[in-house]
N, C-alpha and C positions, 0 to 999 in steps of 0.2 A: 228125087222125091220131092214133093209140096211139104212145106213145114205149116205149122199151125200159127193161126193170125196171132203176134205177139211174140213169137219165138225169137230167139237171137241167133242168126245164121252162125256157126261153126269157123266161117271161112272169114269175118270181123276181124279187122285186127283190133290191137288192145287199145288203142288212140278211142276207136268207135265206140268199143264197148264201154270203155269210161265213160266217154259222153253222154250215152244213154243211161248209165248210172247215176249221172250227175243230173241229167234232165229229170228222171226219178226223183232225184231228193229235192230239186226245185219245186216239182208239182206237190211234193209232201210239206216242204217247207211254206208254199203261197197256201196252200189249204190250212196249216197252222196259223198263218198270219191273219187269215181272214175270220176264220174262229174267234183269234184273240181279238180283234176289230170287232168283232160280233156282242161280243161279251162286254165291252166298254160301251156300245151304243145300248145295252140295257140299261146300263150304267144312267147314260144321259136321260135316257127315255123314262126311267123311275125319277129322276131327280125333278123333270119338265113337269111331269106328270101330279109332283108335288108343289107345283108353282115357282121352282127355282130355275135359273140360268144353268147351263151347263155344257162343256164344249170338252171334247180331247184336244191336249196343247203339248206344245213343245216339241220336244225331237222324234215324236210319233207321227206328229204330222209331216214334218221334215222326211221321214223316212217314207212314209204312206207316199207320199209324192213322185220321190226316189223309186219307188217301186220294191224298198228294202222292208223285211220285215221288222217291226219295230221290237225291243228288247225289252223295254219298258214301255209301259202307256200311263202317261199322268191326265188327269182331269182336273178341270178348273172349274170352280160352281159360283154361284151366289148364296148359296146354302151356308152355314155355317155349321160346325161341326156335330152341334145335337142335333141339328136335321137330319145332315148326312148319316149319322148313325142312325136315326127312327127310321129314315126312309130305306136303307139297308136293312135292318130288322123286320120291315114289312113285307120285305121281297125274300125273306129267309137267307138273307146273305151274312155270313159272320163278320165281324170288325175287328180289325188290329187299333188300339186307339191310343198308343205311345206316343204319337207326334201330333197329338190335341192342340199344346200349347202354342205350335206353330200353325195351326189352322189345317193339319193334315190327317186324314183318317185313312189306313190302309183296308179296301173293300175286297174282300174274296168271292168271286164268283166261280161257283165249280172249281174251287181248288187254286184258281188264279189270281193275285193279286193286283190291286191299281189301287195308286196313290189318289185319293180326290182330295182336291186344297179346296180350301175357301179362296177368294180372290183377296190379292192383298198385294199391299207396296212395303218397301222395306228401307230403309236408313241406316247407311253404313257410318263407323267410326273407326276407331284405332285399330280393329281386327281387320286383316287381310281378306277375311273370305265370309265371316259370318256377320250379318246383318246384326247392327245394335238394337235396332227397333222394327217391329212388323206391326202393321195396321191394316185391319179387316173391312170388310163393307165398302169395297171399293168397285169401278167397274171392270168388264173384261180387258178394256183399251189399257186401262191403268195397270193392271196385273200383266200384260201382255209388257208394259215397256220396261218392266224393271228386268227384261230379260238380258241374256247376253250378246246373242247377234240375231240378224235379221231375218235368217231360215230356221232360226228355235224359236220365234216369237208371233208364229202362227197358231189358229185354231181353227177345230174342225165341228160343225155342229153334228146332231143326227142325223140329218139327210145326207150329210156328205159335204156339205157346202163350207168353203175355205173363207175363214176372215181372217184378214192380212193389212193390218194398219200401217206395216214399214217395210211395204216393199220385198218381203221374203221369198215371195215367188218368183221375184223377178231375179233377186240374187242368187237363188237356187238355180234358176235356167241358164244364169251367167257364169255358174261356178264362182259366186265371190263369197268370201267371208266379211261382213260389215256389222260394224255393234249397232244396238238400235243407240239411237240418239249420238253425242257427243262420245267418242272413244277414250278423251283422257279421263272423263270422269268414271265411263263405266270399267275402265281398269284401275281406275284409283278407288273406288267403290269394293271390286274383288280382283286382286290381281293373280286368282287361278286362272281367270279369263283368258289371260296372257297364253298360259300352258294349252288352256281348250282351244283356242287360235289356230295354235301348231297342230293340234291332234287332230280337229278337222280337215284342216290341207293334206294330212298324211291318210285319213280315211278316205275323203273325200277327191284328192288331187284338184281343190279349190286352189284359188290365188286369194290370197288377204288383199282386201282394198288398201290402196295406200294410206290413207288417211290413218286405217286402224292400225295398219303397221307401224306408221311414223309415230303414234301414241304409246308402241312398247317401252323404248328405250328412258323417257321421262317417268314411267312409271315404275323400272327396274328395283326402286327401294322398297317397294310395296310387297316384292315378293319376301323380302326377308322376316315378316310375317306370318308365312303361310309354314303348316307341318310337312315335316318331312315325308309322311304318309301321304298326302295329298299330291305335292309334287310330283314323288317318284309313280302313284298310279298312274298319273298323266303322261308322264314318258313312256311307261310301260305302255299304254293305248296308243301313244304315238309310235312306237318303236314294232307294234304290231298291226299297224295300219296298210294297207295294201300298196299306199304310195308313202312309205314312211321317210325316205329320204328328203321329201319336200315340208315334212315338218320339222326334221332333224337340221335342215338349214336354219328352217325357222329360230328355233332355240340357240343355235350356236350363233348365227349371224346378230340376232338381234341382243343377244348379252344373257341371256335365260340362264344359259349352264353356267356362267360364271357368276351367279348370285349366291347367296347362302339363303338359308331355311331355318326354322328352328326344329329342334327335338328336346322332346321329354324324357327324361329318366327319373328314377329313383333320386339324384343329387339335384334335379330341378330342371330349367329350361335352358340349352346353349344353342348357340350359332353354328350351323355346320354348313361347310360348301356343299353345292347341288355337283357340277362335273365341269370342274374345270381343267380337269385332266384332258381333256379333249381339243382346248383352245388351240393349242400350237399344232394340231393335225393339219389345220388348213393352210394350205399352200404349202406342206412341208415336201419337199421334192423327195423322190426314191432313184434307185438306179436304174437309168432310163433303158440299161440293157435289157432289164425284165421286167419294167413296169410301164405303163400308157398313162398310168395317171399319179397325182399326187397322193398323200395317205390317207386325207381326208374323202376325197372323191372315190379311191379303193374301198374305204370302209364303205361309205354309202349304198356304191354299187353292192357291195357283198353283204350287206343287210337286205338289200333288195332282190338278191339274188336267193336268200335263202328261205327256208318254210318258215311262215308265222307264227314261231313257236318262242315265248319269252326267254328262256335258258339261251338259245339258239341265236335271238336276236341279241339279246345282252350281250354273248359272246363275240358276235360280230363286231358289235359296235364298240368293245375294247380290244380286241384280238390284237391290235398294233398300237394299242396306246403309248407303249413304251418308246416307239422309234423315234428318234430326233433328240431323247434327252442326251445331255453330257455324257455321260458314262457307257451310254448305249450306240451310240451313233459314231463310228470310226471308219479309217480308210485302211484296208489291207496295202499289202505290198506293190501290188500293179496298181494302185492309186482307185480300187472301186470302192464306193460308196458301201459300207454295211452295217448293220445293225446287230452288235455282239450282244446277245442272250436277251433279245428284245423280249421272247415267249416269257422267260423266267420274270424277267421286271414287270413285264405285262401283267403276268397272274398274281405277283406281288401286290400291284396296283388295283387290280381287281379285287383280290380279299379286303383292301382297303375299301374301296367301292361300297361293295356290297354289305361290309359291317356300316357303314355310315349311312348308306341310304336304308339299311334295314330291308334288306333282301330276305324273303322265304329262305328257309335253312336248306331245302334242295337247292335252290339256285345259288346260294352260299356257297354252296361244294363244287357244283356242275359248272358254274361260269370260268372259274379261276383256274379247274381242271383242262376245259376247253382250251382255254387262253394258253396255257402251260405247253399244251401237246401241239396247237395248231400250225407248226410249222413242218413239222417232218410223220411221216408213215415210214413205217419196214420195207424195205426191198421186198420182191414180189415172191423172193424164194420161199419155199415151205416151211423149212428151218428156222428161217430169218424170222419170218411170221409166227410161230409157234412160240420162240423165244421172246419177241416182243408182246406178244399176246399173254404170257407167262407173267412177266413183269407188269403190264397193267393189272390183270387178275388181282396181284396183291394190295392193290388201290382200292379193291371193292371186297364186298362181304359175300354175293352172291351172284350166281350166271344171268340172271336176268339183269343185275345193274351194270355189270360189264358191257352185255350185248348191247345196252340202249345206251353206252357211254360211247361205244365204237361206232354204232350208227351216227351217234350225234357228231362222233370227231370226223366220220367220213363227209358228213352231210356240210359241216365246216370246210375241209379241205374242198370240197365241190365249188361251194360258191367261193373260196377264198380264189383259187384256179382261174374262175369265170369273170372273177372283178379285176378285170384292165391286166392280167399277165399277158404278153406278148406271145408266149407260147403255154396256155394252158396245161396242155400234158394231158387231155380226158381219155385217150384211150389208156395211158399209163395208171390214171386213177381206177378207171374200171376192171382193170387187173389185179389192182392192189384188192379193190372193193369186192370182186369175186372171191381170192382166195380168204380174205379174213373172214367175210361170211360163210365160206365152206367148212372152213376151220371151227368156227364158234357151231358150227351145226353137227361138227363130226368128233371135235376132239374134246373131252373134259378138263375143267381149269380148277373145279371144285369138287371135294368130297360127295358132294349131293348129287353130281352127274356122273358116279362111278353105277356100273350095273351090278354091283354089289353093296347092301346096304351097312350101317355102321352095326347094326344091331347081329347081323351076319358073321362079322368080324367078330365083335364081342364074344359071340358065343362059341369062337373058335380060339382066340388068345387071352380072352379076359376081358373086364372092362378098365378102363384108365389108360395112359400116354401111346400105350402100343396100337389102340385102335387108330386114332390120328396120325401116327408114323407111318403105318402100314397105307394108309389112305393115299399118303401125300409118296409112298413110295410107289404107288399103282400109277397116281397121275402121271408121275415122270417118266416111268415105263411107257405108258399108253403116249404119251407126246413126243418120247424119241424114237417112237415106232416098234418098240419090243415086245409091245401086247396090246390086244384087241380090248376096246371096251364093250366087251361079252359077257355073261354070266358065266360061262364055261370057262374063258380066259381066266377071269380075275378068281375062281373057285379053285382052278388048279394050282394057280399061283398062290391060293391062300393055303389049300390042301398040303404046298411044298414049304411053305413056310410055319405052318404048323408041325410037321413033321422034322421039322429042323430045330423047333422048339424043344420038340419032346426028345430029342437023341441028345442036344446040349444039354440038359435036365438030368438024363438018364445019366450021361457022363460024370457031371457034379455030384450025381448022389452016389 
């Protein structure tokens, strides 16, 4: 039978269907990107009509040339803030004016925000990131010259013409990250740019220009003035890049992770290490019987293998962080290299890193837990899996949290096996994953998953500790196969329990 145009035939395999879904998503994204650019051009047009120069600048131009949807669109103009605000109001656009001191006005067009900034230059001083002074009323060229890398120092006018004073388009074509002007000066001005270079390498798979790369070590001391939040955010973005290992190599090999940054709390400001715990992993050998890669290369491979989720990528980065430490690295009776309790020590280190780098609360709990349990999954026998899941369930408050944690742990195991193990054992992983997912679907581990409610139990047993005790009895009986998770079975168990209590009370009375 002939299907209608646009129908997805039912004989298509899952990969083909998935590609079609992705194709539709790309079309929707392209339309959204075109709409965002069009609104920006409306701002350019309005400013030009008012007698001012105006251009889309920076990362949005880079992304446009790469065919990537810009996340944020910045506009640079010769207009001063009062003129920007006046132009916006004449168009009926709302403005947010909290950044006028720095020459920035947020213009909202149909609810979408656009940063519109007056052309400016900056002078840097002791601060490692923020400029000491800002000067306005300069040219577009001067404004672009203050930016970090040539690929971020292009502009686009209302008609779509690209203004490129610093060969950014050529560097974009060549996949090169190169500073605007003298790299030593650029990094001395703003040391966060060194982390940004690593991030762009991770996101775009670009190489860093040799002169730009060579300018990092002489400026490492400037990192000490950066805030921990800014440094962690750049590492986060590097970790989430499609080519994360490339950026991580830069961070480690150029010494950025061995530096310190600053953290502020109620007691004042203090210097804290960034990530020196990773340095010893580079070139650290493993048991060649099981591993093809050293620990650092294995770690990078695992980061690359795992899906780009912040918790998963951080857990992958830290999962073997304790290997090679004096109390961990040992040799067994056969003379084989073993890493004694490295998952336990690694989890302790992950807790310290999370606290020091001020991870969000969810990450601070999840990353050490994944590091702690990354080494082993239970045997595939159902009873063993149920016992293992019961132990894991005590570490979480809700069924959804347990399921999410187990899925994350399975992903960690999958990536770990594929990252340089001589025998990844993927059929075994697939079997255990199937068993665990099936049990999570069919076996309750929390009272909320029972077929009878706490209110129904309380109506029979009375309110108090007896309700919770009976719920846990039901859970244990279901998990051992004595009882089904159905209303009928559990109400019958409740009836019998109520009858026993009645008889017991009758004897005592």
